[in-house]
C-alpha positions in Angstrom: -28.0 -8.0 9.0 -30.7 -5.9 10.6 -33.7 -4.6 8.8 -33.5 -0.9 8.0 -36.4 1.4 8.4 -35.9 4.8 6.6 -38.6 7.0 8.1 -39.3 10.6 9.1 -40.9 13.7 7.6 -42.2 14.1 4.1 -39.8 15.7 1.6 -36.8 14.7 3.7 -35.1 12.5 1.1 -36.2 9.1 2.4 -36.8 7.5 -1.1 -33.5 8.3 -2.6 -31.6 7.2 0.5 -33.5 3.9 0.8 -32.5 3.2 -2.8 -28.9 4.1 -2.1 -28.7 1.6 0.7 -30.6 -1.1 -1.2 -28.2 -0.8 -4.1 -25.2 -1.3 -1.8 -26.6 -4.4 0.0 -28.5 -6.0 -2.9 -31.7 -5.4 -1.0 -35.3 -4.6 -1.9 -37.5 -1.7 -0.7 -40.8 -2.1 1.1 -42.8 1.1 0.9 -44.5 2.2 4.1 -46.6 5.1 2.7 -50.4 5.0 2.9 -50.8 6.9 -0.4 -48.3 5.0 -2.5 -50.5 1.9 -2.3 -53.0 3.5 -4.7 -52.8 3.0 -8.5 -53.3 6.2 -10.4 -52.2 8.5 -7.6 -48.7 9.4 -8.8 -47.8 13.1 -8.8 -49.5 14.0 -5.5 -47.9 11.1 -3.7 -44.4 11.7 -5.0 -44.4 8.1 -6.2 -40.9 7.1 -7.3 -40.4 6.7 -11.0 -38.6 3.8 -12.6 -35.6 6.1 -13.0 -35.7 6.9 -9.3 -36.0 3.2 -8.3 -32.8 2.6 -10.3 -33.6 -1.1 -10.8 -34.2 -1.8 -7.1 -37.3 -3.9 -6.5 -40.0 -2.0 -4.6 -42.9 -3.6 -2.8 -46.3 -2.2 -1.6 -46.7 0.4 -4.4 -49.8 0.3 -6.6 -51.3 -2.6 -4.7 -54.8 -1.1 -4.3 -57.4 0.5 -6.5 -58.4 4.1 -5.7 -61.9 2.8 -5.0 -60.6 0.6 -2.2 -60.7 1.4 1.5 -57.2 -0.1 2.1 -56.7 -0.5 5.9 -53.6 -0.6 8.0 -54.3 -4.2 8.8 -54.5 -5.1 5.1 -51.2 -3.3 4.5 -49.5 -5.1 7.4 -50.6 -8.5 6.1 -49.5 -7.8 2.5 -46.2 -6.2 3.5 -45.4 -8.9 6.0 -45.8 -11.5 3.3 -43.4 -9.5 1.1 -40.9 -9.3 4.0 -41.1 -13.0 4.7 -40.6 -13.9 1.1 -37.5 -11.7 1.0 -36.2 -13.4 4.1 -36.6 -16.8 2.5 -34.6 -15.5 -0.5 -32.1 -14.0 1.9 -32.6 -10.6 0.4 -32.1 -7.7 2.8 -35.1 -5.4 3.5 -35.2 -1.7 3.5 -38.5 -0.3 4.8 -39.1 3.2 3.6 -42.0 5.6 4.4 -43.5 8.3 6.5 -46.7 6.6 7.6 -46.0 5.8 11.3 -48.6 3.2 11.8 -47.4 1.3 8.7 -43.8 1.3 10.1 -45.0 0.2 13.5 -47.1 -2.7 12.0 -43.9 -4.1 10.4 -41.5 -3.6 13.3 -43.7 -4.5 16.3 -46.2 -6.9 17.7 -48.8 -5.1 19.7 -50.4 -6.6 22.8 -54.1 -7.4 22.9 -55.0 -5.8 26.2 -55.7 -8.9 28.2 -59.3 -9.4 27.1 -60.7 -12.3 25.0 -62.1 -11.7 21.5 -65.8 -11.4 21.1 -67.0 -12.0 17.6 -70.5 -10.6 18.3 -69.1 -7.2 19.4 -66.6 -7.1 16.5 -69.4 -7.8 14.0 -71.4 -4.8 15.5 -68.5 -2.5 15.0 -67.7 -3.8 11.5 -71.4 -3.1 10.6 -70.9 0.5 11.9 -67.8 0.9 9.7 -69.7 -0.3 6.6 -72.6 2.0 7.3 -70.9 5.2 8.7 -67.2 4.9 7.9 -63.8 4.7 9.6 -63.9 8.2 11.0 -67.2 7.7 12.8 -65.9 4.5 14.4 -62.8 6.4 15.5 -65.0 9.1 17.1 -66.7 6.4 19.2 -63.3 5.3 20.5 -62.4 9.0 21.2 -65.5 9.3 23.4 -64.5 6.4 25.7 -60.7 6.3 25.4 -59.2 9.5 24.0 -55.6 8.4 24.6 -56.0 5.2 22.5 -57.8 7.2 19.8 -54.9 9.7 19.7 -52.5 6.8 19.0 -54.6 5.0 16.4 -55.3 6.2 12.9 -58.9 6.1 11.8 -58.0 3.7 9.0 -56.5 1.2 11.5 -59.9 -0.3 11.8 -58.8 -3.6 13.3 -57.1 -1.9 16.3 -59.8 0.7 16.7 -62.3 -2.2 17.0 -60.1 -4.0 19.4 -59.8 -1.0 21.7 -63.6 -0.6 21.7 -64.0 -4.3 22.3 -61.6 -4.2 25.3 -63.6 -1.3 26.8 -66.9 -3.1 26.3 -65.6 -6.3 27.8 -63.6 -5.0 30.7 -64.9 -1.5 31.4 -61.3 -0.4 31.3 -59.5 1.7 28.6 -57.0 -0.1 26.5 -54.7 2.9 27.1 -54.6 1.9 30.8 -53.2 -1.5 29.9 -49.5 -1.1 29.1 -48.9 -3.4 26.2 -45.8 -1.8 24.9 -43.8 -2.6 21.9 -42.6 -6.1 21.2 -40.1 -6.2 18.2 -41.0 -8.5 15.4 -37.5 -8.3 13.8 -34.1 -7.0 14.6 -34.0 -3.5 13.1 -32.6 0.0 13.2 -34.5 3.1 12.1 -33.0 6.3 10.7 -34.4 9.7 9.8 -32.9 12.9 8.6 -32.5 15.7 11.2 -33.4 18.8 9.2 -33.9 22.1 10.9 -37.6 22.8 10.9 -37.4 25.8 8.6 -35.4 23.8 6.0 -37.9 21.0 5.9 -40.7 23.5 5.4 -38.8 25.0 2.5 -38.3 21.6 0.9 -42.0 21.0 1.3 -42.9 24.2 -0.4 -40.6 23.4 -3.4 -42.1 19.9 -3.6 -45.7 21.2 -3.7 -44.7 23.8 -6.4 -43.1 21.0 -8.4 -46.1 18.7 -8.1 -48.4 21.5 -9.3 -46.1 22.2 -12.2 -46.0 18.5 -13.1 -49.7 18.3 -13.5 -51.3 17.5 -10.1 -54.5 19.3 -11.0 -54.9 17.2 -14.1 -54.2 14.0 -12.2 -56.9 14.8 -9.6 -59.3 16.0 -12.3 -58.9 12.7 -14.2 -59.6 10.7 -11.0 -62.7 12.9 -10.3 -64.0 12.4 -13.8 -63.7 8.6 -13.4 -65.9 8.8 -10.3 -63.3 9.0 -7.5 -64.6 11.9 -5.3 -64.2 13.0 -1.7 -66.1 10.0 -0.4 -63.1 7.7 -1.3 -60.3 7.2 1.2 -57.6 8.0 -1.3 -59.0 11.5 -1.9 -58.5 12.4 1.7 -54.8 12.5 1.1 -53.0 15.9 1.3 -52.8 17.4 -2.1 -55.8 15.5 -3.4 -58.5 16.9 -1.1 -57.4 20.5 -1.7 -57.2 20.2 -5.5 -60.6 18.5 -5.5 -62.0 21.5 -3.5 -60.4 23.8 -6.1 -61.9 21.9 -9.0 -65.3 22.2 -7.4 -64.8 26.0 -7.5 -64.9 26.4 -3.7 -61.4 28.0 -3.5 -58.9 29.8 -5.7 -55.8 28.3 -7.2 -53.5 30.3 -4.9 -55.5 29.3 -1.8 -55.4 25.7 -2.9 -51.6 25.9 -3.2 -51.2 27.6 0.2 -53.5 25.0 1.8 -51.5 22.1 0.4 -48.3 23.6 1.8 -49.8 24.4 5.2 -51.4 21.0 5.6 -48.2 19.3 4.5 -46.2 21.3 7.0 -48.6 20.3 9.7 -48.3 16.7 8.7 -44.5 16.9 8.8 -44.7 18.2 12.4 -46.9 15.2 13.4 -44.5 12.8 11.6 -41.5 14.2 13.5 -43.3 14.0 16.8 -44.4 10.4 16.1 -41.0 9.1 15.0 -39.1 10.7 17.9 -40.8 8.1 20.1 -39.8 5.2 17.9 -37.3 2.8 19.6 -33.9 2.4 17.9 -34.3 5.6 15.9 -31.0 7.2 14.9 -30.8 10.7 13.4 -28.8 11.4 10.2 -27.2 14.7 9.2 -28.6 16.0 5.9 -26.1 16.5 3.1 -23.6 14.1 4.6 -22.7 10.7 3.0 -24.5 8.6 5.6 -24.4 5.2 3.7 -21.3 3.7 5.3 -22.4 4.7 8.8 -25.9 3.2 8.3 -24.4 0.0 6.8 -22.1 -0.3 9.9 -25.2 0.0 12.2 -27.0 -2.6 10.2 -24.2 -5.1 10.7 -23.7 -4.4 14.4 -24.5 -7.3 16.8 
């Protein structure tokens, strides 16, 4: 049976569908969401409740403290371990999430660009990260290889360093070296094909629900415990806007509008990203897609 990746835009129903499939095949879910990894960030991340999990085992949720700078590389290593353990137990895997680089890290091996590793160069860049942060390192890559920078998330420090290393060693951009995608495992990916306006309406309802459920209180609690805008988790959509509201820089209505707009923009980027994912198949919303997807998972 192929591994299933349920991906696509935020608020498109990924979590519920992943649980539906996992229930039918006796599988377990591996979350691929860069915010669900953090403990204490529940409302603003739409973290599934015990009731929503319906007894299905979920991996890669609440694996990091909000004080941690949890990288894509750390995620890939931890999630891969969970997937390998499931394979040993012969438990089918359902990967579920909207963080494209997390999905990629589990489905593909990426080439190394044809240049040897240089520990001295890597230590230089690692020191820069510690001193100035992930975004600054990413800006260095953008200066010399904008195409690679566009493809790599600032938190994917390992690959950002590698792209800079390749440029330093060869004088050539990593983007000029066509590494391509090498599948790690036999998989199919699915996403719900909502009309753009409908996904926007779903996003607006979700934001309203989060605020009604106590998102402001959640962020205020984190802030009082010392988690401020300098921590990676507080850069997530919903958290950074509420924090700005709590610091009296914007009004409540402006905060709500900003969360909705930023989430819509994020959904557009997600859709663009996943359209390029090999083996992606689009599902019709509102239709019972389970039998169709199960058939795809069992195809040779």
